[in-house]
C-alpha positions in Angstrom: -22.4 16.8 -38.0 -18.7 16.6 -39.0 -16.5 15.9 -35.9 -13.4 18.0 -35.3 -11.0 15.0 -35.6 -11.9 12.2 -37.9 -11.0 8.7 -36.8 -9.7 8.0 -40.3 -7.2 10.9 -40.0 -5.6 9.3 -37.0 -5.5 5.9 -38.7 -3.9 7.4 -41.9 -1.4 9.3 -39.8 -0.4 6.1 -37.9 -0.1 4.1 -41.1 2.1 6.7 -42.8 4.2 7.0 -39.6 5.0 3.2 -39.6 6.2 3.3 -43.3 9.9 3.1 -44.2 9.9 6.7 -45.4 9.0 8.1 -42.0 9.7 6.2 -38.8 12.2 3.7 -40.2 13.9 5.9 -42.7 16.2 8.9 -42.8 16.9 10.7 -39.6 13.7 9.6 -37.8 15.3 6.8 -35.7 18.0 9.2 -34.5 15.5 11.9 -33.7 13.4 9.4 -31.8 16.5 8.1 -29.9 17.4 11.7 -29.0 13.9 12.2 -27.6 14.1 9.0 -25.6 17.4 10.0 -24.1 16.1 13.4 -23.2 13.1 12.1 -21.4 15.2 9.5 -19.6 17.7 12.1 -18.5 14.8 14.3 -17.2 13.2 11.3 -15.3 16.5 10.4 -13.6 17.4 14.0 -12.7 14.0 14.7 -11.2 14.1 11.3 -9.3 17.5 12.1 -7.9 16.4 15.6 -6.7 13.2 14.3 -5.2 15.0 11.3 -3.7 17.6 13.5 -2.1 15.0 15.7 -0.5 12.8 12.8 0.7 15.8 10.8 2.0 17.1 13.7 4.0 13.6 14.5 5.4 13.1 10.8 6.3 16.4 10.7 8.1 15.6 13.9 10.1 12.2 12.8 11.2 13.2 9.2 12.0 16.1 10.2 14.2 15.2 13.6 15.7 11.4 13.7 15.5 9.3 16.4 13.9 10.0 19.2 16.4 12.6 19.7 19.1 11.9 21.8 22.2 15.2 22.7 23.8 15.5 24.4 27.2 17.7 27.5 27.1 18.6 27.4 30.8 19.4 24.8 33.4 16.2 25.4 35.3 14.5 22.3 36.7 10.9 21.8 35.5 8.4 19.1 35.4 8.6 17.6 31.9 5.1 16.1 32.2 3.8 19.6 32.8 5.7 20.9 29.8 4.2 18.1 27.7 0.8 19.1 28.9 1.4 22.7 27.8 2.5 21.6 24.4 -0.5 19.4 24.1 -2.8 22.3 24.8 -1.0 24.5 22.2 -0.9 21.7 19.6 -3.7 19.0 20.1 -2.2 17.1 17.1 0.7 16.0 19.2 1.2 12.2 19.0 4.2 11.6 21.2 6.9 13.3 23.2 10.1 12.0 24.9 12.9 13.6 26.9 16.4 13.7 25.5 19.8 14.9 26.6 23.0 15.7 24.6 26.5 15.0 26.0 29.7 15.5 24.1 32.5 13.0 24.8 35.2 10.8 23.4 34.8 7.2 22.5 37.8 4.9 23.3 38.1 1.3 22.0 41.2 -0.9 21.4 43.6 2.1 21.5 41.4 4.2 19.1 39.6 7.4 20.0 36.9 9.4 18.3 34.8 12.5 19.3 31.2 11.5 19.7 27.8 13.0 20.6 26.0 10.9 23.2 22.2 11.2 23.2 20.2 9.9 26.0 16.5 9.1 25.3 13.6 7.8 27.3 13.5 4.2 26.2 9.9 3.8 27.4 8.6 6.6 25.1 11.0 6.7 22.2 9.0 4.2 20.0 6.1 6.7 19.8 8.4 9.6 18.6 11.4 8.2 16.7 11.5 5.5 14.0 14.9 3.9 14.9 13.7 0.3 14.1 13.7 1.1 10.3 17.3 2.3 10.7 18.8 -0.8 12.2 21.5 -2.6 10.1 22.7 -5.0 12.7 21.4 -6.0 16.1 18.4 -4.3 17.7 17.2 -0.9 18.7 15.8 -2.1 22.0 17.5 -0.2 24.8 15.2 -1.5 27.5 16.6 -5.0 27.6 18.2 -6.1 30.8 22.0 -6.0 30.8 24.8 -5.5 33.3 26.5 -3.1 31.0 24.4 -0.1 29.7 23.3 -0.7 26.1 24.0 1.8 23.2 23.2 2.3 19.5 26.0 3.6 17.3 26.2 4.8 13.7 27.3 2.7 10.9 30.3 4.9 10.1 31.4 5.0 13.7 31.2 1.2 13.9 33.4 0.8 10.9 35.9 3.4 12.1 36.2 2.0 15.6 35.9 -1.7 14.4 32.8 -2.3 16.6 30.2 -5.0 16.2 27.0 -6.0 18.1 28.0 -7.2 21.5 31.3 -5.4 21.7 32.0 -3.0 24.6 33.5 0.5 24.5 34.2 3.4 26.8 33.0 7.0 26.6 35.0 9.7 28.4 32.9 12.8 29.4 34.6 16.0 30.8 32.9 17.3 33.9 33.3 20.9 35.2 34.2 21.3 38.8 31.4 22.7 41.0 33.7 25.1 42.8 33.8 27.6 39.9 37.4 27.1 38.8 38.4 26.1 35.2 39.6 22.6 36.1 37.8 19.5 34.7 37.1 16.1 35.9 36.5 13.1 33.7 33.9 10.5 34.0 34.1 7.2 32.1 31.1 5.1 31.1 31.2 1.6 29.7 28.7 0.6 27.1 27.7 -2.4 25.1 26.7 -2.2 21.4 23.1 -3.2 21.1 22.6 -2.1 17.5 24.4 -0.5 14.5 22.2 2.0 12.8 22.2 3.8 9.4 21.0 7.2 10.7 20.7 8.6 7.1 23.1 11.5 7.6 26.9 11.3 7.3 27.8 13.3 10.4 25.3 11.2 12.5 26.7 8.0 11.2 30.3 9.1 12.1 29.7 10.4 15.7 26.2 9.6 17.0 25.7 7.3 20.0 22.3 6.7 21.5 21.7 5.3 25.0 19.1 5.4 27.7 18.3 8.7 29.3 19.2 7.7 32.9 22.5 6.2 31.7 23.5 9.4 29.9 22.5 11.5 32.9 24.7 9.4 35.2 27.7 9.6 32.9 27.4 13.3 32.6 26.6 13.8 36.3 23.7 16.1 35.6 21.1 14.5 38.0 17.6 14.5 36.5 18.2 17.4 34.1 17.4 17.0 30.5 18.0 19.0 27.3 14.5 19.1 26.0 11.7 17.2 24.4 11.5 15.5 21.0 8.0 15.7 19.5 6.0 13.9 16.8 2.9 15.1 15.1 0.4 13.5 12.7 2.2 14.9 9.7 5.8 16.0 9.1 4.6 18.8 6.8 2.8 20.3 9.7 5.9 20.5 11.8 6.9 24.0 10.7 3.5 25.4 11.7 3.5 23.6 15.0 7.0 24.8 15.7 6.0 28.4 15.1 3.0 28.1 17.4 5.0 26.4 20.2 7.7 29.0 19.9 5.2 31.8 20.4 3.3 29.9 23.1 6.1 28.6 25.3 8.1 31.8 25.4 11.8 32.6 25.8 12.9 29.8 28.2 12.6 27.4 25.3 14.0 27.2 21.8 11.8 25.4 19.3 13.0 24.1 15.9 11.5 21.7 13.4 13.2 18.9 11.3 13.9 21.3 8.4 15.7 24.1 10.4 19.0 22.3 10.9 19.3 21.7 7.1 17.4 24.7 5.8 20.1 25.6 3.3 20.0 22.1 1.7 16.2 22.1 1.3 16.3 25.6 -0.1 19.0 24.6 -2.6 16.9 21.7 -3.8 13.8 23.9 -4.2 15.9 26.3 -6.3 17.8 23.8 -8.3 14.8 21.6 -9.2 13.2 24.0 -11.8 16.7 25.0 -13.1 17.7 21.3 -13.7 14.3 20.7 -15.3 14.8 23.5 -17.7 18.4 22.7 -18.6 17.7 19.0 -19.2 14.6 19.9 -21.2 16.9 21.5 -23.8 17.7 17.9 -24.9 14.0 17.4 -25.5 13.9 20.7 -27.4 16.7 19.6 -29.7 15.2 16.1 -30.3 11.7 17.6 -31.0 13.1 19.9 -33.7 15.0 17.0 -35.1 11.5 15.3 -35.4 10.3 18.6 -37.0 13.1 18.4 -39.7 12.2 14.7 -40.2 8.5 15.6 -40.8 9.6 18.4 -43.3 11.5 15.8 -45.3 8.5 13.5 -45.0 6.2 16.3 -46.4 8.4 16.7 -49.4 8.6 13.0 -50.0 4.8 12.7 -49.6 3.8 15.3 -52.2 2.0 12.7 -54.3 0.3 11.0 -51.4 -0.9 14.4 -50.1 -2.2 15.3 -53.5 -4.1 12.0 -53.7 -5.6 12.4 -50.2 -6.8 15.9 -51.1 -8.2 14.7 -54.3 -10.3 12.1 -52.6 -11.8 14.7 -50.2 -9.4 15.4 -47.3 -9.3 19.1 -46.5 -6.3 21.3 -45.7 -7.2 20.9 -42.0 -7.3 17.1 -42.2 -3.8 17.1 -43.8 -2.5 19.4 -41.0 -3.9 17.0 -38.5 -2.3 14.0 -40.2 1.2 15.4 -39.8 0.5 16.8 -36.4 -0.6 13.4 -35.2 2.6 12.0 -36.6 4.7 14.3 -34.5 2.5 13.6 -31.4 2.8 9.8 -32.1 6.6 10.1 -32.2 6.5 12.2 -29.1 4.4 9.5 -27.3 6.8 6.8 -28.4 9.7 8.8 -27.2 7.9 9.5 -23.9 7.2 5.8 -23.3 10.7 4.8 -24.3 12.2 7.5 -22.2 10.3 6.5 -19.1 11.2 2.9 -19.6 14.9 3.8 -20.0 14.7 6.2 -17.1 13.3 3.5 -14.8 16.1 1.2 -15.9 18.8 3.9 -15.2 17.2 4.6 -11.8 17.5 0.9 -11.0 21.1 0.9 -12.1 21.8 4.0 -10.0 20.3 2.3 -6.9 22.4 -0.8 -7.6 25.6 1.2 -8.2 25.4 3.5 -5.2 25.3 0.6 -2.9 28.5 -0.9 -4.4 30.5 1.9 -5.8 29.9 4.6 -3.1 28.6 7.1 -5.7 27.2 9.5 -3.0 29.9 11.0 -0.8 28.4 11.6 2.6 31.1 14.2 3.4 29.9 16.3 0.5 26.1 15.6 0.3 25.4 15.0 4.0 23.8 11.7 3.2 25.4 8.4 2.2 22.6 7.2 0.0 19.5 8.3 -2.0 16.3 6.4 -2.4 15.2 7.6 -5.8 11.7 9.0 -5.8 9.6 9.6 -9.0 6.8 11.9 -7.9 3.5 12.1 -9.7 3.8 15.9 -10.2 7.3 15.4 -11.8 5.9 12.7 -14.1 3.0 14.9 -15.1 5.3 17.8 -15.8 7.6 15.7 -17.9 4.7 14.3 -20.0 3.1 17.7 -20.5 6.4 19.4 -21.4 7.4 16.7 -23.8 4.1 16.6 -25.7 3.8 20.4 -25.8 7.3 20.7 -27.3 6.6 18.0 -29.8 3.3 19.6 -30.8 5.0 23.0 -31.3 7.7 21.4 -33.4 5.2 19.7 -35.7 3.2 22.9 -36.5 5.5 24.1 -39.3 5.8 20.9 -41.3 2.1 20.2 -40.8 1.2 23.7 -42.1 3.5 23.1 -45.1 1.7 19.9 -45.9 -1.7 21.5 -45.6 -0.8 24.3 -48.0 0.1 21.9 -50.8 -2.4 21.9 -53.7 -3.3 18.7 -55.4 -2.1 20.0 -58.8 1.3 20.9 -57.3 1.7 17.4 -55.8 0.8 15.6 -59.0 2.9 17.9 -61.1 6.0 17.3 -59.0 5.6 13.5 -59.1 
């Protein structure tokens, strides 16, 4: 039985493609270069979009956990009992730790800066937050013995205030009088820099200070009160479902939000812009593919005699169409491979440049750096789109070659 695609057809197509009249002649090199550039641009753009999303997600989950349960009132409750309630509602809970937020002013060597002081339970934080991976200088260990309370500060804040590991600084916290009038007292806490961290978000790097929970409570004069619990589950993607269940189960005294809530607009923008950017950059591939089509049209005209001879020796119209279709797909495959190689090189150059040239402005994009991420789905979509476009572009010249009669080819020679 005759197979649908003859092995000889693919071999003939490859041999004709490598000739000077096709791949190495005319406009074919420029068409192939355009395809390579289009694929590379698509690879880089998708890697940047995916990298932005994954970098922001990683920063949120490393520093603030998967879910935050915040108390709406100043009621005193047993946090272990609250954790037990959460565990019953969500058995996939892996860890929980108390936290407290205090706004204040940092003072060091005549400089001041507004900061947000977060107190965390140093005994439980390792099971919830991933601060160790964020350390640039020093250590994230807040449980070490020290006469001066230890603190972790953001990289931007350290640069702005000229602080290094081992330096001391003061934090001034305004305290409201208990007698009900509008006057304020100030409390001053002295801290020692234990570590400088890259929190992953610009605003955190510029004003975030982390210390032990007891230390923060003492500075703010709030006794044993805390702001809420930071939670970690088995999977970050489950956080939204868990947050919804906890919000329904815990009731109005608590406000529940997951890692995505505080930057919902950014994640929504990425999900909307991703297909738009894919389509826009794909136009480059469209143009390059139809340049390949014009190259194959010229090749058909130049191959009139060869086509006539092939038909004379027994190749059918269908075989000739397959020959020129294969040529277009082979060129598409070469462009795809070259485009991915160039895209990987450009991604490497981007990673190198953003660390030295400050390409990503944290004040604009919320993050100071992007870890480029080339996802499998994006790779598959680029491959399918490129080969489909090249296949469609080769249909017209392939049909033109198949319609040529042997007599017409020999007569035009």
